[in-house]
C-alpha positions as CSV (number, residue, x, y, z in Angstrom):
1,X,-77.5,0.5,41.3
2,X,-73.9,-1.3,39.6
3,X,-71.1,1.5,38.8
4,X,-69.7,0.9,35.0
5,X,-66.7,0.0,35.2
6,X,-64.1,1.1,32.2
7,X,-61.6,-1.2,31.1
8,X,-58.5,0.3,30.0
9,X,-56.8,-1.6,27.3
10,X,-53.0,-2.7,28.7
11,X,-50.2,-1.0,26.7
12,X,-46.6,-0.3,26.2
13,X,-45.6,3.2,27.2
14,X,-44.6,4.9,24.3
15,X,-43.5,8.1,25.3
16,X,-39.4,7.4,25.0
17,X,-39.8,6.9,21.6
18,X,-41.9,10.2,21.2
19,X,-38.2,12.2,22.5
20,X,-35.4,13.2,20.3
21,X,-32.3,10.3,20.7
22,X,-29.3,12.0,21.6
23,X,-26.1,10.7,21.1
24,X,-23.8,12.1,24.4
25,X,-20.2,13.1,22.9
26,X,-16.9,11.6,23.8
27,X,-14.4,13.6,25.0
28,X,-12.2,12.6,22.1
29,X,-15.0,13.9,19.3
30,X,-15.7,16.7,21.2
31,X,-11.7,17.7,20.8
32,X,-12.1,16.7,17.3
33,X,-14.8,19.3,16.7
34,X,-12.8,22.3,18.2
35,X,-9.8,20.9,16.2
36,X,-11.6,21.6,13.2
37,X,-13.1,25.0,13.8
38,X,-9.1,25.6,13.6
39,X,-9.2,25.5,10.0
40,X,-5.7,26.1,8.6
41,X,-4.3,26.7,11.9
42,X,-0.8,25.2,12.8
43,X,-0.7,22.7,15.5
44,X,2.6,21.5,16.7
45,X,3.6,20.7,13.7
46,X,0.7,19.8,11.0
47,X,-1.5,22.0,8.8
48,X,-5.0,21.6,10.1
49,X,-7.9,21.6,7.6
50,X,-11.7,21.3,8.8
51,X,-10.7,17.5,5.8
52,X,-8.1,17.5,7.6
53,X,-10.2,16.9,10.8
54,X,-13.0,14.9,9.2
55,X,-11.2,12.4,8.1
56,X,-10.4,11.7,11.4
57,X,-12.3,9.1,13.0
58,X,-14.2,10.2,16.2
59,X,-12.9,7.5,18.9
60,X,-9.4,6.2,19.2
61,X,-10.7,2.9,18.9
62,X,-11.3,2.6,15.2
63,X,-8.5,4.0,14.4
64,X,-5.1,1.8,14.1
65,X,-1.2,3.6,12.6
66,X,0.1,1.2,10.4
67,X,3.2,2.0,12.0
68,X,4.8,0.0,13.9
69,X,7.8,-0.2,16.4
70,X,10.4,-1.2,14.3
71,X,13.5,0.0,15.9
72,X,14.1,-0.8,19.6
73,X,17.4,-0.3,22.5
74,X,20.1,-2.1,21.7
75,X,19.2,-2.9,18.1
76,X,21.1,-1.1,14.8
77,X,18.7,0.4,13.5
78,X,18.3,1.0,9.5
79,X,20.7,2.5,7.5
80,X,19.3,5.8,5.2
81,X,20.8,8.0,2.7
82,X,18.7,11.0,2.2
83,X,19.7,15.2,1.2
84,X,20.4,18.0,3.5
85,X,19.2,21.0,3.3
86,X,22.4,21.7,1.1
87,X,20.8,18.5,-1.1
88,X,23.7,16.3,-0.8
89,X,23.7,12.6,0.2
90,X,23.8,11.7,3.8
91,X,24.2,8.6,5.5
92,X,24.1,6.8,8.3
93,X,26.9,4.8,8.1
94,X,28.7,8.1,7.3
95,X,28.7,9.1,11.5
96,X,30.1,5.5,12.8
97,X,32.3,6.5,15.4
98,X,31.0,8.5,16.9
99,X,27.6,9.4,18.7
100,X,24.6,10.9,17.2
101,X,21.4,12.4,17.9
102,X,18.5,11.4,15.1
103,X,15.4,13.0,15.9
104,X,12.5,13.0,13.5
105,X,9.7,16.5,13.8
106,X,6.6,16.7,11.7
107,X,7.3,19.9,9.6
108,X,9.5,22.9,9.0
109,X,8.1,26.5,10.3
110,X,5.4,25.1,12.7
111,X,4.9,26.1,16.6
112,X,6.9,23.0,18.4
113,X,9.5,21.5,16.3
114,X,10.8,25.5,15.2
115,X,11.3,25.3,19.3
116,X,12.8,22.0,19.7
117,X,15.0,22.9,16.9
118,X,16.6,26.1,18.1
119,X,16.9,24.3,21.4
120,X,19.2,22.1,19.7
121,X,20.7,25.2,18.2
122,X,21.4,26.9,21.2
123,X,22.8,23.8,23.0
124,X,24.9,22.4,19.8
125,X,28.2,23.2,22.0
126,X,27.3,20.7,24.5
127,X,26.5,18.5,21.7
128,X,30.1,19.2,20.0
129,X,32.0,18.3,23.4
130,X,30.2,15.2,24.1
131,X,31.3,14.2,20.4
132,X,27.9,14.0,18.6
133,X,26.4,14.6,15.5
134,X,22.5,16.3,15.5
135,X,20.4,15.1,12.4
136,X,16.5,16.6,12.5
137,X,14.8,14.9,9.7
138,X,11.0,15.4,8.8
139,X,8.8,14.6,5.4
140,X,10.0,18.0,4.0
141,X,11.7,19.0,0.9
142,X,15.7,20.1,0.7
143,X,14.3,24.1,0.0
144,X,12.1,23.9,3.0
145,X,14.7,23.4,4.9
146,X,17.8,25.1,3.1
147,X,15.0,28.3,4.3
148,X,14.4,27.0,8.1
149,X,17.7,26.5,8.6
150,X,18.8,29.8,7.3
151,X,16.2,31.9,8.8
152,X,16.6,30.3,12.1
153,X,21.0,29.7,12.0
154,X,20.8,26.2,12.1
155,X,24.0,24.4,12.5
156,X,23.2,20.8,11.9
157,X,21.6,18.5,9.6
158,X,18.7,18.3,8.4
159,X,17.2,16.0,6.1
160,X,14.9,15.2,4.3
161,X,12.6,12.4,4.1
162,X,10.0,13.2,1.2
163,X,7.0,10.3,1.1
164,X,7.9,9.3,4.8
165,X,10.2,6.0,4.3
166,X,13.1,6.1,6.7
167,X,10.4,7.6,9.1
168,X,8.3,4.7,8.7
169,X,11.2,1.9,8.9
170,X,12.5,3.3,11.5
171,X,8.4,3.4,13.3
172,X,8.4,6.4,14.7
173,X,5.0,6.6,15.7
174,X,2.3,8.9,14.9
175,X,0.4,11.5,17.4
176,X,-3.0,12.9,17.1
177,X,-5.1,9.9,15.8
178,X,-2.3,9.4,13.1
179,X,-2.6,12.7,12.0
180,X,0.5,14.2,13.4
181,X,3.7,12.6,12.8
182,X,5.6,12.1,15.5
183,X,8.4,13.6,17.7
184,X,11.1,11.5,18.6
185,X,14.3,11.4,19.2
186,X,17.3,8.7,18.8
187,X,20.7,8.5,20.2
188,X,22.9,6.1,18.8
189,X,25.8,5.3,20.5
190,X,29.5,5.2,18.6
191,X,29.5,2.2,17.5
192,X,25.8,2.8,16.2
193,X,23.1,1.0,18.8
194,X,20.7,2.5,20.2
195,X,20.6,4.1,23.8
196,X,18.1,6.2,23.8
197,X,14.1,6.6,22.4
198,X,12.7,9.6,23.3
199,X,8.8,10.6,22.1
200,X,7.6,13.8,23.6
201,X,5.0,15.0,21.1
202,X,4.2,18.6,23.1
203,X,7.4,19.4,25.2
204,X,9.6,19.7,22.4
205,X,12.5,21.6,23.9
206,X,12.2,18.6,26.6
207,X,14.4,16.1,23.9
208,X,17.2,18.2,24.1
209,X,17.4,17.5,28.1
210,X,17.0,14.4,27.6
211,X,19.1,13.7,24.7
212,X,22.5,15.7,27.2
213,X,21.9,13.6,29.8
214,X,21.9,10.2,27.9
215,X,25.4,11.4,26.0
216,X,26.8,12.8,28.7
217,X,26.9,8.9,30.4
218,X,28.5,7.4,27.3
């Protein structure tokens, strides 16, 4: 007696297609989600909102900053004419003949920027003994600068670069996928040549140490 044979048709495995697909999250996308939850918080100079975070690409490779480095060590940077906290016009050429510290920072009244400004204030006598001028530049308007300087008793000049024209001309790089204005310090010698470019977004007080070290060697 012959046993009936059962012939099964050849089939492709379809189980994987029935399972839900899962795309692993990259570290950058995870970080951005964490930032988005901190709606309207202040992060070292950036006032975050959900809309801001959603507009940042999840992959850093898909974002390219429109600001390229234009000022290098040994060069004379572009001149500027901006208003200070009292509404007076100040040009870079005014300081020729003495060393100048020009520091770009994200915004007034944010944690990192306040620390940095107060550190410059606390070491201001050392800068004076080195014969150097200190100039802070951000995109805030003059009234914001005036209130900021008064509140923290800042003895140096703050300049208003509304529209970030000078920041772009000097090529200050942005941070956090371009959403956070860069924190970069330049030291110019008495002839106007750049002798130091220092960038450190998250250790704002180190800018003071590095600039003083350089000034003492000039």
